[in-house]
N, C-alpha and C positions, 0 to 999 in steps of 0.2 A: 504492500501501501504506499500510499505516499505521505512522506514525513510531517506536513503541512494537518493535512487529515485526521492522522495520529493524537497530535498536538490539540487539535479542537477537541475530536472520542476524549481525552484525560481530561481535559477541561471540562468539556462535560458533565463526565462522570463528577469531575469531581465540584460542580454545583449543585449537581442531584443529591448528592452528599448532603451541604450545603445548607439547600430551602428545595426539600419536599416536596414541599405543599404549595412552592409558589407554580403554577400551571400557567402562567402568562409568559413567564422567563424562560421553561421551560420548550414552551413552541417557539419563540424567540430562536434560542440557541438550536431546535432541532431545524426549521428555517434556513437558520444560519449554515448548519452545516449538511444540507441537503443541496445548496447553492452552491459549496465550494466545491462536491462531491461531482457537481453541474461540467463546472470550470475547468477541473483539473482533468474533464477526460480529451 
């Protein structure tokens, strides 16, 4: 996989652990991750 994507995935899981109940933040991060995956193809 791409190093940048891995960094985002790590940051995403850290954020999930930090704020489990923040669904809006979760959705924003997921959209960012999806966008990065699309752009890196």
